C-alpha positions as CSV (number, residue, x, y, z in Angstrom):
1,M,0.0,0.1,0.0
2,I,1.1,3.5,-0.9
3,Y,-0.4,5.8,1.7
4,L,-1.0,9.3,0.6
5,D,-3.8,10.3,3.0
6,N,-1.6,11.9,5.6
7,A,-3.9,15.1,5.8
8,A,-6.4,12.8,7.4
9,T,-4.1,10.8,9.7
10,T,-0.3,10.5,9.3
11,F,0.7,6.8,8.8
12,P,3.0,5.2,9.6
13,K,4.2,6.6,12.9
14,P,7.8,6.5,14.3
15,K,8.4,3.1,15.9
16,S,8.9,4.9,19.2
17,V,5.3,6.0,19.2
18,Y,3.9,2.5,19.0
19,D,6.4,1.4,21.6
20,N,5.4,4.1,24.0
21,V,1.6,3.3,23.5
22,M,2.2,-0.3,24.3
23,K,4.6,0.5,27.3
24,A,1.9,2.7,28.8
25,M,-0.6,-0.1,28.4
26,K,1.4,-2.8,29.8
27,E,3.5,-1.1,32.4
28,Y,1.8,1.9,34.0
29,G,-1.7,2.1,32.6
30,A,-3.4,3.4,35.7
31,N,-5.2,6.7,36.3
32,P,-2.7,9.6,36.2
33,G,-3.5,12.3,38.8
34,R,-5.8,10.0,40.7
35,G,-3.6,8.2,43.0
36,S,-0.2,8.3,44.8
37,H,0.9,4.9,43.8
38,A,3.9,4.4,41.4
39,M,1.9,3.6,38.3
40,A,-0.4,6.6,38.7
41,M,2.8,8.8,39.4
42,K,4.5,7.5,36.3
43,G,1.4,8.3,34.1
44,A,1.2,11.8,35.6
45,K,5.0,12.4,34.9
46,I,4.5,11.3,31.2
47,I,1.5,13.7,30.8
48,Y,3.4,16.6,32.3
49,E,6.4,16.0,30.2
50,T,4.3,15.9,27.1
51,R,2.9,19.3,28.2
52,E,6.4,20.6,28.4
53,L,7.3,19.2,24.9
54,L,4.2,20.9,23.3
55,A,5.1,24.2,25.0
56,E,8.7,23.9,23.7
57,L,7.6,23.1,20.1
58,F,5.2,26.0,20.0
59,N,7.1,28.5,22.3
60,L,4.3,28.5,24.9
61,E,5.6,30.0,28.2
62,D,3.6,27.9,30.7
63,P,3.2,24.1,30.1
64,M,0.2,24.2,32.4
65,N,-1.7,26.1,29.7
66,V,-1.5,23.1,27.5
67,I,-5.0,21.3,27.6
68,F,-5.2,17.7,26.3
69,T,-8.2,17.0,24.3
70,S,-9.4,14.1,22.1
71,N,-8.7,15.8,18.7
72,A,-8.5,19.2,17.1
73,T,-12.3,19.3,16.7
74,D,-12.6,19.0,20.5
75,S,-10.1,21.8,20.9
76,L,-11.8,24.1,18.6
77,N,-15.2,23.5,20.1
78,I,-13.9,24.2,23.6
79,A,-12.3,27.6,22.4
80,I,-15.1,28.8,20.2
81,K,-18.0,27.9,22.4
82,G,-16.1,28.7,25.5
83,I,-15.3,32.4,24.4
84,L,-18.2,33.6,22.3
85,K,-21.3,34.9,23.9
86,P,-24.6,36.4,22.6
87,G,-23.9,39.7,20.9
88,D,-20.3,38.8,20.1
89,H,-18.9,38.7,16.6
90,V,-16.5,36.3,15.1
91,I,-14.5,36.3,11.8
92,T,-13.4,33.3,9.9
93,T,-12.8,32.3,6.2
94,T,-14.2,30.2,3.5
95,M,-11.2,27.9,3.6
96,E,-12.1,26.5,7.1
97,H,-12.8,22.9,7.9
98,N,-16.3,22.2,9.4
99,S,-14.6,21.8,12.8
100,V,-14.5,25.7,12.7
101,L,-17.6,26.4,10.6
102,R,-20.1,24.2,12.3
103,P,-19.5,25.5,15.8
104,I,-19.6,28.9,14.6
105,K,-22.8,28.4,12.7
106,E,-24.3,26.6,15.7
107,L,-23.7,29.7,17.8
108,E,-25.9,31.7,15.5
109,K,-28.8,30.2,17.3
110,Y,-27.6,31.9,20.5
111,G,-27.1,35.4,18.9
112,V,-23.4,35.3,18.0
113,E,-22.7,37.0,14.7
114,N,-20.2,35.9,12.1
115,T,-18.4,37.0,9.0
116,I,-16.9,34.4,6.7
117,V,-14.3,36.2,4.6
118,L,-14.1,34.9,1.0
119,C,-10.7,33.6,-0.1
120,K,-9.2,33.5,-3.6
121,V,-9.5,30.6,-6.0
122,D,-6.1,29.2,-5.0
123,G,-7.2,29.2,-1.3
124,S,-5.2,32.3,-0.3
125,I,-6.5,35.0,1.9
126,D,-6.1,38.8,1.7
127,V,-5.5,39.9,5.1
128,V,-7.0,43.4,4.4
129,D,-10.4,41.7,4.0
130,I,-10.0,40.2,7.5
131,E,-9.2,43.6,8.9
132,N,-12.1,45.3,7.1
133,A,-14.5,42.6,8.5
134,I,-13.7,43.7,12.1
135,K,-16.7,45.3,14.0
136,N,-16.9,47.0,17.5
137,N,-18.2,43.6,18.9
138,T,-15.5,41.3,17.2
139,K,-14.2,39.0,19.9
140,L,-12.5,36.3,18.0
141,I,-10.8,35.6,14.7
142,V,-10.4,32.0,13.6
143,T,-8.4,30.8,10.7
144,T,-6.6,27.7,9.4
145,H,-2.9,27.8,9.1
146,A,-2.9,25.4,6.1
147,S,-5.9,24.3,4.2
148,N,-6.8,20.7,4.4
149,L,-8.0,20.9,0.8
150,T,-5.5,22.9,-1.1
151,G,-2.5,23.0,1.2
152,T,-2.6,26.8,1.0
153,I,-0.5,28.4,3.9
154,F,-2.1,31.4,5.6
155,P,0.1,34.5,6.5
156,I,-0.5,33.9,10.3
157,E,2.0,36.4,11.4
158,K,0.2,39.2,9.6
159,I,-3.2,38.0,10.8
160,G,-1.8,37.8,14.4
161,A,-0.4,41.4,14.0
162,I,-4.0,42.5,13.0
163,C,-5.5,40.8,16.0
164,K,-3.0,42.4,18.4
165,K,-3.6,45.9,16.9
166,H,-7.3,45.6,17.4
167,N,-7.0,43.6,20.8
168,I,-8.9,40.6,19.4
169,T,-8.0,37.0,20.3
170,Y,-6.6,34.9,17.4
171,L,-7.5,31.2,17.4
172,L,-5.4,29.2,15.0
173,D,-6.4,25.8,13.6
174,A,-3.1,24.1,12.9
175,A,-4.6,20.7,12.0
176,Q,-2.5,20.5,8.9
177,S,0.6,22.5,10.0
178,A,1.6,21.4,13.5
179,G,4.7,19.4,13.3
180,V,5.4,20.4,9.9
181,L,5.5,24.2,9.7
182,D,7.1,26.5,12.4
183,I,4.6,27.9,14.8
184,D,5.5,30.3,17.5
185,V,2.5,31.5,19.6
186,Q,4.5,34.5,20.8
187,K,6.0,35.7,17.6
188,N,2.7,35.2,15.6
189,N,0.5,36.7,18.4
190,I,-1.6,33.5,18.5
191,G,-3.9,33.7,21.6
192,I,-5.2,30.1,21.3
193,L,-3.7,27.2,19.3
194,S,-5.6,24.1,18.3
195,V,-3.6,21.0,17.2
196,P,-4.4,17.3,16.6
197,G,-2.2,14.6,17.9
198,H,-2.6,12.2,15.1
199,K,-1.4,14.2,12.1
200,G,1.8,16.1,11.9
201,L,2.6,15.6,15.5
202,L,2.8,11.9,14.7
203,G,0.8,10.7,17.7
204,P,-2.1,8.2,17.9
205,Q,-5.7,9.0,17.0
206,G,-7.8,10.3,20.0
207,T,-5.2,12.9,21.0
208,G,-5.1,16.6,20.6
209,A,-4.3,19.8,22.6
210,L,-5.5,23.4,23.1
211,L,-2.6,25.8,23.9
212,I,-3.8,28.9,25.7
213,N,-1.5,32.0,25.3
214,S,-4.0,34.5,26.3
215,D,-5.8,35.9,29.5
216,I,-9.2,35.8,27.8
217,V,-11.8,33.9,29.9
218,I,-12.9,30.6,28.4
219,D,-15.9,29.0,29.9
220,T,-15.9,25.2,30.3
221,I,-18.4,23.1,28.2
222,K,-17.7,19.9,30.2
223,Q,-17.4,19.2,33.9
224,G,-16.3,16.2,36.0
225,G,-13.7,14.6,38.0
226,T,-10.1,16.1,37.8
227,G,-8.4,14.5,40.9
228,S,-8.0,18.1,42.2
229,E,-10.4,20.0,44.5
230,S,-12.5,16.9,45.0
231,S,-14.3,18.2,47.9
232,S,-15.8,21.0,45.8
233,L,-19.0,20.4,43.7
234,Y,-17.7,22.9,41.1
235,Q,-15.1,22.6,38.3
236,P,-11.7,24.0,39.3
237,N,-11.0,27.3,37.7
238,F,-7.4,26.8,37.0
239,Y,-5.5,25.3,34.0
240,P,-5.3,22.6,32.9
241,D,-7.8,21.0,35.2
242,K,-10.6,23.5,34.2
243,F,-10.8,21.7,30.9
244,E,-9.5,18.1,31.5
245,A,-12.6,16.6,33.3
246,G,-12.3,12.7,33.3
247,T,-9.5,10.2,32.7
248,H,-6.8,11.1,30.3
249,N,-5.9,9.1,27.3
250,L,-2.7,8.0,28.8
251,P,-1.5,5.6,26.2
252,G,-2.3,8.1,23.5
253,I,-0.5,10.8,25.3
254,A,2.4,8.6,25.8
255,G,2.6,8.0,22.1
256,L,2.2,11.7,21.4
257,N,5.1,12.3,23.6
258,A,7.3,10.1,21.4
259,G,6.0,11.8,18.2
260,I,6.8,15.2,19.4
261,K,10.3,14.1,20.5
262,Y,10.8,12.8,16.9
263,I,9.8,16.2,15.5
264,L,12.0,18.2,17.9
265,N,15.0,15.9,16.9
266,E,14.4,16.1,13.2
267,G,13.2,19.8,13.0
268,T,10.1,21.1,11.3
269,K,12.2,22.6,8.6
270,S,13.7,19.2,7.7
271,I,10.2,17.7,7.6
272,Y,8.6,20.5,5.6
273,S,11.5,20.5,3.1
274,H,11.1,16.8,2.5
275,E,7.4,17.1,2.0
276,K,7.9,20.1,-0.5
277,E,10.2,18.0,-2.5
278,L,7.7,15.3,-2.8
279,I,4.8,17.5,-3.9
280,D,7.1,19.3,-6.3
281,T,8.0,15.9,-7.8
282,F,4.3,14.9,-7.9
283,I,3.1,18.1,-9.5
284,K,5.9,18.0,-12.1
285,E,4.8,14.5,-13.2
286,I,1.1,15.4,-13.8
287,R,1.3,19.1,-14.8
288,N,1.5,18.6,-18.5
289,N,-1.4,16.2,-18.6
290,K,-4.2,18.5,-19.9
291,K,-6.8,16.1,-18.6
292,I,-5.8,16.7,-14.9
293,S,-6.7,19.9,-13.1
294,I,-4.4,20.9,-10.2
295,Y,-5.8,23.2,-7.4
296,G,-4.1,25.4,-5.0
297,P,-1.2,27.8,-5.1
298,E,1.3,27.9,-7.8
299,S,4.2,28.5,-5.5
300,L,5.5,25.7,-3.4
301,E,6.4,28.2,-0.7
302,N,2.7,28.9,-0.3
303,R,1.7,25.2,-0.1
304,C,2.1,22.4,2.5
305,G,2.1,18.7,1.5
306,V,-1.4,18.7,0.0
307,V,-2.3,18.5,-3.7
308,P,-5.9,18.1,-4.8
309,I,-6.7,17.2,-8.4
310,N,-9.5,16.1,-10.7
311,I,-9.4,14.2,-13.9
312,F,-11.7,15.6,-16.6
313,D,-15.2,14.2,-16.6
314,M,-14.4,11.5,-13.9
315,D,-16.0,11.6,-10.5
316,S,-13.5,12.0,-7.7
317,S,-14.9,9.0,-5.8
318,E,-14.4,6.7,-8.9
319,V,-10.7,7.9,-9.3
320,A,-10.2,7.1,-5.7
321,Y,-11.7,3.7,-6.0
322,I,-9.5,2.9,-9.0
323,L,-6.4,4.1,-7.2
324,D,-7.2,1.9,-4.2
325,S,-8.4,-1.2,-6.0
326,K,-6.1,-1.3,-9.1
327,Y,-2.9,0.5,-7.8
328,N,-3.1,0.0,-4.0
329,I,-2.8,3.8,-3.4
330,A,-4.7,5.3,-0.5
331,I,-6.1,8.8,-1.0
332,R,-9.1,10.9,0.1
333,S,-11.9,12.0,-2.3
334,G,-15.1,14.0,-1.9
335,L,-15.6,17.4,-0.1
336,H,-13.1,16.8,2.7
337,C,-15.4,18.3,5.4
338,A,-14.7,21.7,3.8
339,P,-17.7,22.6,1.7
340,L,-17.0,26.4,1.5
341,A,-13.4,25.7,0.6
342,H,-14.6,23.6,-2.4
343,K,-17.0,26.4,-3.3
344,T,-14.0,28.8,-3.2
345,I,-11.9,26.8,-5.6
346,G,-15.0,25.8,-7.8
347,T,-15.2,22.0,-7.0
348,E,-18.3,22.1,-4.8
349,K,-20.3,19.9,-7.3
350,I,-17.6,17.4,-8.1
351,G,-15.3,17.3,-5.0
352,A,-11.6,16.5,-5.5
353,V,-9.0,13.7,-5.3
354,R,-6.6,14.8,-2.6
355,F,-3.0,13.5,-2.4
356,S,-1.3,14.4,1.0
357,V,2.3,13.4,1.8
358,G,3.9,12.8,5.2
359,P,7.4,12.5,6.5
360,F,7.8,8.9,5.7
361,N,6.7,8.9,2.2
362,K,9.3,8.5,-0.6
363,K,9.9,10.1,-4.0
364,T,9.3,6.7,-5.8
365,E,5.8,6.6,-4.2
366,V,4.7,9.9,-5.6
367,I,6.0,9.1,-9.0
368,I,4.0,5.8,-8.9
369,A,1.0,7.8,-8.0
370,A,1.5,10.3,-10.7
371,K,2.0,7.5,-13.2
372,A,-1.3,5.9,-12.0
373,L,-3.1,9.2,-12.5
374,N,-1.7,9.6,-16.1
375,E,-2.9,6.1,-16.9
376,I,-6.4,6.6,-15.4
377,S,-6.8,9.7,-17.4
378,N,-6.4,7.8,-20.5
379,M,-8.9,5.0,-19.7
């Protein structure tokens, strides 16, 4: 199998990730923070160390402001629904995933206004349009860092500067960029950062994090046991316990721990350089085929490791089926949980065939995939 669906979940993971998950399950799989025995203490140590690793990777000052979640969708819901109140206004863009759009649209029912800024056909954003959308009641700006459809990289430093200028919190969805692109919450003026564990951070599914680099009040949307202030009937009001009700996914976080260590050792610049080389090779192999449409930015400097395509008059699901059944190549077709992004690039009726590379893909694999597309286009 040639796996080119890394934008959904990176596969495979480093061996150390699998080893750490099994070690946690077998050796200290008790409830961290819920007991004083050796297994519980070992689990708590791993969890705190992983907070420190995430804080180091994204330059967050206080590791206790790292909140563990089950995925980026969970993180985004906590932030969006925990910040916005009736009468508030939020700005986002047409290139967002439904994990951003659906919570925002849900809040319309409760009197939260929104402006969805139209992006360009290559998925890029004009930051002037974001600034022009600001109103007196704008409380939050939410954008992706890199589109899950086109791979288009947003100018987050410029958007962060606009947020700082207008004293608005910037929530960044780094689902496609965390672990691949450099992210500095201080330098980029990111108030809140949402990341999944199972994509570029190379951890297991069922892991994610919310990094809070702001003093904005975020209300809880979930309450329960934390192992702290157990005598109180009310949720603790300090981080991370305020948002971490219930038992942690200790095996998952242990695996995430190993994934982040791998990234810190390799460096995001090296990982991104490798992925750029792969998509450059892939695009060059199919660029001259007039039956294949390639979407997204022309410049590789503005694209992460995602390339969506369509083959003339073929349904994207049919192309995906042929790639899987005949060529043993795994990709993602359809609307990619980003309907407005597809409308932006003009593929809302047909979807797209998305190829997404990861740190362990090889040049030979993308060449084989490109050859397969060229053959399918002549069927």
